[in-house]
Steps between C-alpha positions, in 0.01 A plus 500: 500500500702181501515285812770234505413142587799437722394786727161334550659159550744641754218655699309170499807317631566756771139547608456127557746526790309774687279416793130566438406645841622824651742466795450675833682827561769336711552219247539756222741718699728205574484369143549837327774631726683220682782746574262761643493738202334435164765533231340597166698436180455681167687639202605864505296665226173682425293181495588420863667793677754775442709700744369847584768760422429714806434242772707209368206266572344261250150583376268303274258210473734254675534731800127576519398133484788378719424749775129422487562125530744554786260735681220248465692266730665761721843465339770743393610484135859497375557557124749265333594627154642286217638582153325219306248214542770234515648668805161496673468125434851443636406710802199275564724194510744680732226614741563871434135609480151407622262639237577608143321682221596369157385376161365146488692233307538122508871526581439727799216277622758229576641722776196702619126462557305770316173663593250578226621804300428842650563689175572437133770686312529571130849446364633658182796662326682832522711571189780753484502800267564414136377139512252464209247281684152627589314195640586209729410253225784638282788458744609141429747593227853386427754738654261644760634475857242488778602560860319302771533462876652157557235238590218756502175429317614657171823297503320170561244563227725653233769233551257247357313710243751727323629364170720781363571770760769452768450529876746696716456420870541749785549427870291793629247755381771768506719281276203442270447873452873548446492256206273738313691816597831349393366373169574139597132418445255628240205439730431383852210278605344550843183608674339804341491656846882502487524593132271804518707621794817489289379691195587843641862401562542344153466778236320368194418164658149357451282242673366286216134430436403146594624276778700186571280356773277578796698377800333411832675638810439326832620480858698195604657321796803268490420131462531300819343767722216432740190472271341776709730750323369416152141500627539839668652653185234345273220638715660844518538523121133428436392753762745761362345463153144502633547804725668717239841498672679364193326752273599788730862378519521484120351849464724647771805363320382652170545171315402464134416172328398342834157374617363330810485123452156333509376360830574131542 
């Protein structure tokens, strides 16, 4: 599995801003939810949470971890859903959320303080029917169009490493899937958790052997918050990994290509 250096660097930058000691319950409540309710931001999709068809409520890892963190400090949780990572970063600057779950990157670390990763996600390719490519290592060919979610991990990596294939950027996960269905992309690059979930709706499509990267996913708070917020989140993440909460959330969501991140 390939781990990308700028992910590690971003975590080092972000972690240096977190307080080392755990805040009291009251300090954490005030820091995590200054408006009285802890607003938890995430992308709509299998990796974080999807809307239940019968109840209309979101379910997934982001909901399980967000609710557990909120309950730890006696808070109510309010989901705040975004279409892409760039929108989450903009939301941090606008004060729209209190805690987010998202992939770690150096660019995002300028606007948020990350915890250590709570899980690691394999990213790869889904190719449409008729595309004569069988492995990830074969995809960088002239004329091949690869759809990516704008400013997501695959976009940031492939923008600097592809030499022959062309990137086609989408604003949301729904738009990314539509690129493949419409034939406007020959392949899409995203988390394998998302890609495996799309195979059934794309006749003849295949998730390729091999991967692009192993992306760390962490919790984060907007920069400029009371340091007690980052400390509370950092402590929660380590306990959630140690106790098996993250593992259970991953299993309950039925995610593939996802593992619990190592303890810090």
